[in-house]
C-alpha positions as a Python dict, from the first residue, in 0.01 Angstrom:
ca = {
    (1, 'M'): (0, 0, 0),
    (2, 'T'): (180, -297, 150),
    (3, 'I'): (534, -266, 279),
    (4, 'R'): (733, -585, 263),
    (5, 'P'): (949, -667, 568),
    (6, 'S'): (1252, -727, 345),
    (7, 'A'): (1227, -369, 213),
    (8, 'V'): (1212, -232, 568),
    (9, 'I'): (1516, -436, 672),
    (10, 'L'): (1714, -321, 366),
    (11, 'G'): (1616, 42, 433),
    (12, 'L'): (1720, 18, 799),
    (13, 'A'): (2049, -147, 706),
    (14, 'A'): (2124, 131, 458),
    (15, 'M'): (2042, 402, 716),
    (16, 'L'): (2260, 235, 979),
    (17, 'A'): (2552, 199, 738),
    (18, 'L'): (2538, 565, 631),
    (19, 'P'): (2672, 716, 957),
    (20, 'A'): (2955, 463, 961),
    (21, 'A'): (3050, 553, 605),
    (22, 'V'): (3030, 924, 678),
    (23, 'S'): (3238, 900, 997),
    (24, 'A'): (3500, 687, 823),
    (25, 'K'): (3527, 949, 551),
    (26, 'D'): (3555, 1229, 812),
    (27, 'E'): (3843, 1051, 985),
    (28, 'T'): (4059, 1030, 674),
    (29, 'P'): (4313, 1309, 620),
    (30, 'H'): (4287, 1564, 341),
    (31, 'D'): (4371, 1428, 1),
    (32, 'R'): (4747, 1430, 4),
    (33, 'A'): (4998, 1427, -274),
    (34, 'P'): (5142, 1076, -310),
    (35, 'A'): (5498, 1207, -261),
    (36, 'F'): (5400, 1364, 74),
    (37, 'Q'): (5195, 1062, 181),
    (38, 'G'): (5499, 844, 110),
    (39, 'V'): (5697, 1032, 376),
    (40, 'L'): (5414, 995, 627),
    (41, 'N'): (5385, 623, 557),
    (42, 'C'): (5742, 571, 680),
    (43, 'R'): (5640, 660, 1036),
    (44, 'G'): (5479, 320, 1086),
    (45, 'I'): (5796, 118, 1024),
    (46, 'A'): (5932, -22, 1352),
    (47, 'D'): (6285, -117, 1243),
    (48, 'N'): (6513, 189, 1260),
    (49, 'A'): (6723, 102, 955),
    (50, 'Q'): (6419, 25, 741),
    (51, 'R'): (6242, 340, 859),
    (52, 'L'): (6549, 553, 775),
    (53, 'A'): (6578, 391, 431),
    (54, 'C'): (6208, 458, 375),
    (55, 'Y'): (6246, 824, 480),
    (56, 'D'): (6551, 870, 256),
    (57, 'A'): (6370, 727, -48),
    (58, 'A'): (6045, 915, 24),
    (59, 'A'): (6227, 1246, 85),
    (60, 'A'): (6411, 1204, -247),
    (61, 'K'): (6080, 1142, -428),
    (62, 'M'): (5922, 1441, -256),
    (63, 'G'): (6218, 1662, -352),
    (64, 'E'): (6192, 1550, -716),
    (65, 'A'): (5815, 1609, -718),
    (66, 'E'): (5865, 1962, -583),
    (67, 'T'): (6142, 2035, -835),
    (68, 'H'): (5919, 1921, -1123),
    (69, 'G'): (5619, 2122, -999),
    (70, 'E'): (5414, 1813, -914),
    (71, 'I'): (5371, 1936, -556),
    (72, 'V'): (5395, 2281, -404),
    (73, 'V'): (5502, 2328, -45),
    (74, 'I'): (5406, 2650, 134),
    (75, 'D'): (5437, 2752, 495),
    (76, 'R'): (5184, 2934, 714),
    (77, 'A'): (5328, 3278, 632),
    (78, 'Q'): (5301, 3210, 258),
    (79, 'A'): (4944, 3080, 302),
    (80, 'S'): (4853, 3393, 496),
    (81, 'A'): (5004, 3620, 229),
    (82, 'A'): (4822, 3434, -51),
    (83, 'H'): (4494, 3452, 140),
    (84, 'R'): (4541, 3823, 203),
    (85, 'E'): (4594, 3889, -168),
    (86, 'A'): (4284, 3689, -264),
    (87, 'F'): (4056, 3801, 25),
    (88, 'G'): (3725, 3922, -113),
    (89, 'L'): (3770, 3761, -453),
    (90, 'H'): (3564, 3453, -531),
    (91, 'V'): (3837, 3193, -589),
    (92, 'P'): (3710, 2864, -442),
    (93, 'S'): (3994, 2664, -600),
    (94, 'L'): (4236, 2834, -358),
    (95, 'S'): (4047, 2727, -46),
    (96, 'F'): (4323, 2472, 32),
    (97, 'V'): (4549, 2767, 121),
    (98, 'T'): (4341, 2851, 428),
    (99, 'R'): (4369, 2505, 590),
    (100, 'A'): (4660, 2620, 803),
    (101, 'L'): (4500, 2950, 907),
    (102, 'R'): (4289, 3022, 1213),
    (103, 'P'): (3924, 3130, 1154),
    (104, 'E'): (4000, 3490, 1252),
    (105, 'E'): (4275, 3495, 988),
    (106, 'V'): (4038, 3359, 723),
    (107, 'N'): (3748, 3595, 796),
    (108, 'R'): (3927, 3926, 847),
    (109, 'I'): (4218, 4126, 708),
    (110, 'E'): (4380, 4451, 812),
    (111, 'G'): (4521, 4700, 565),
    (112, 'V'): (4630, 5055, 495),
    (113, 'V'): (4475, 5290, 239),
    (114, 'D'): (4714, 5390, -37),
    (115, 'T'): (4464, 5604, -229),
    (116, 'A'): (4092, 5677, -195),
    (117, 'H'): (3851, 5876, -408),
    (118, 'A'): (3476, 5935, -401),
    (119, 'D'): (3246, 5895, -698),
    (120, 'A'): (2959, 6132, -792),
    (121, 'N'): (2731, 5961, -537),
    (122, 'G'): (2980, 6001, -253),
    (123, 'F'): (3078, 5634, -243),
    (124, 'W'): (3446, 5566, -195),
    (125, 'T'): (3688, 5347, -386),
    (126, 'F'): (3990, 5237, -182),
    (127, 'E'): (4321, 5109, -311),
    (128, 'L'): (4502, 4935, -30),
    (129, 'D'): (4876, 4907, 16),
    (130, 'G'): (4888, 4560, -145),
    (131, 'G'): (4703, 4673, -458),
    (132, 'A'): (4356, 4541, -367),
    (133, 'I'): (4074, 4770, -477),
    (134, 'W'): (3756, 4785, -269),
    (135, 'R'): (3445, 4985, -355),
    (136, 'Q'): (3190, 5113, -102),
    (137, 'I'): (2836, 4998, -183),
    (138, 'S'): (2644, 5121, 122),
    (139, 'G'): (2688, 5295, 454),
    (140, 'E'): (2834, 5630, 544),
    (141, 'L'): (3172, 5753, 658),
    (142, 'W'): (3192, 6042, 905),
    (143, 'R'): (3544, 6138, 799),
    (144, 'P'): (3691, 6088, 453),
    (145, 'P'): (3966, 5826, 421),
    (146, 'R'): (4317, 5942, 343),
    (147, 'H'): (4652, 5794, 253),
    (148, 'G'): (4761, 5589, 555),
    (149, 'S'): (4410, 5530, 696),
    (150, 'K'): (4387, 5195, 873),
    (151, 'V'): (4114, 4960, 751),
    (152, 'S'): (3976, 4635, 882),
    (153, 'I'): (3770, 4422, 643),
    (154, 'R'): (3567, 4125, 761),
    (155, 'R'): (3325, 3882, 605),
    (156, 'G'): (2961, 3968, 656),
    (157, 'S'): (2658, 3755, 581),
    (158, 'L'): (2569, 3623, 236),
    (159, 'D'): (2913, 3680, 81),
    (160, 'S'): (2923, 4046, 183),
    (161, 'Y'): (3217, 4235, 333),
    (162, 'L'): (3225, 4509, 593),
    (163, 'M'): (3502, 4766, 623),
    (164, 'N'): (3594, 4988, 915),
    (165, 'V'): (3806, 5290, 824),
    (166, 'D'): (4005, 5445, 1110),
    (167, 'G'): (3765, 5297, 1366),
    (168, 'Q'): (3450, 5447, 1210),
    (169, 'P'): (3127, 5245, 1186),
    (170, 'S'): (3126, 4971, 921),
    (171, 'I'): (3044, 5031, 558),
    (172, 'K'): (2955, 4758, 313),
    (173, 'V'): (3220, 4706, 45),
    (174, 'H'): (3290, 4492, -261),
    (175, 'R'): (3630, 4380, -387),
    (176, 'D'): (3683, 4495, -746),
    (177, 'Q'): (4037, 4365, -797),
}
């Protein structure tokens, strides 16, 4: 097998260009709604009057887009509440909600047991105060949960979840709804 020098040069050029393309992509901001990006674009205008006119026009477009449902604006508290409601459910299309949250907020939630009942095998089903239903799939509780028990649920490995009930050792759980 003979390797032509031109093929080697083309291969090396492609490999050298790849990191530049990847780093350029990494430096760009998240895909932004055009109405929001329009406001950000005004920052680069040096003349005060032109910059103000740009901001006024862009803010009006952003307000219209929000009114018509073309963009949705949420704050950190709303993102946290939405994440808490969806925690444990496989909803990858909502991953944009967690951009504003810290890793410990994304990987763990705290809650309070509203109701709990055991099945015939002794595994518990928990309904938390927000309506989420979690089912025990392995592990053992020393004390049965009760109304008002404090729970901490965190991500485990391989899409699993671990729950601590009133400080007891972790049990493996699954979110049913």
